[in-house]
N, C-alpha and C positions, 0 to 999 in steps of 0.2 A: 504494500500500500504506500502511496505517496501522499504528501500533504498538498492540498489544493490552494488556490489563491486566497481563500478566506480562512485558512488554517484548519479546515476540516479534512478528514482523511478520505481519499478517493481510491476505489478499487476499480481498475479498468480491465476489460477483456477486449483484446484486439484479435479480430478474426480476418484472415486473408483467404479468399477463395482462390485456391492454387490453380484452378483451371482457367480463371479469368486473368490472373496476373501474368503480365508479359515481361516483368523484370526491368521496367523502364527506370526505376530508382528515383522517381519524383518524390515518393514518400520518404525516402532516405534523407533527401535534402530538406524536406519540410519539417521533419521532427525536431522540435526545439531541445529535446533531451538526447538526441542522437541515438535513439533506441531501435529505429527501423534499420534493417540490414538485409543484404543479399548474401552475405558470407555464410557458408555452411548450409545454405538452403538447398532443398532437393529440386530436381528438374521436374517440371510438369509434363503433361502429355505432348505439349507442343515443343518441348526442349528448352524452355526458358527457366532460369533460376527464379524462384519465387521469393517475394519479400516475407519477412517475419519480424516480430517484435522480440528483441533480444532479452528484455527484462520487463514483463508486465507489471511487476511490483513497483517499478520506478516510473511507469507511465502516468502522466497527469490527465489523461483522457481529453486532450484538447481537440482531437480528431483532425488535426491538420493533415495527417497522412491520408485519411479517408477523403478529405476535400480535394486534395491534389491528385488523387488516383483517377486517371482518365477512363478507366474501365470499371469503376465502382466495385473493385475487388476487395476493398477493405471496409470493415465495419468496426466501430468502437462503441462499446457499451460501458457505462459507468454506474457505479453505486456509490452513494455518499453516506 
């Protein structure tokens, strides 16, 4: 869990639809905590490395990664 902007604790779940992801890395550049990565990611059926969140516990659930994804392959859910 990470601490949100108001001091409350945020639990985030980042889900990447591996079949939609084309490994463009726009989410990697958009993440303010540098948590999105293509490193160590498996290849999808189309042969692309897929994005993943390296540490959901550190995620602040800003959803910048999901907003930047041109294929809508990322969803971010948060619990406060």
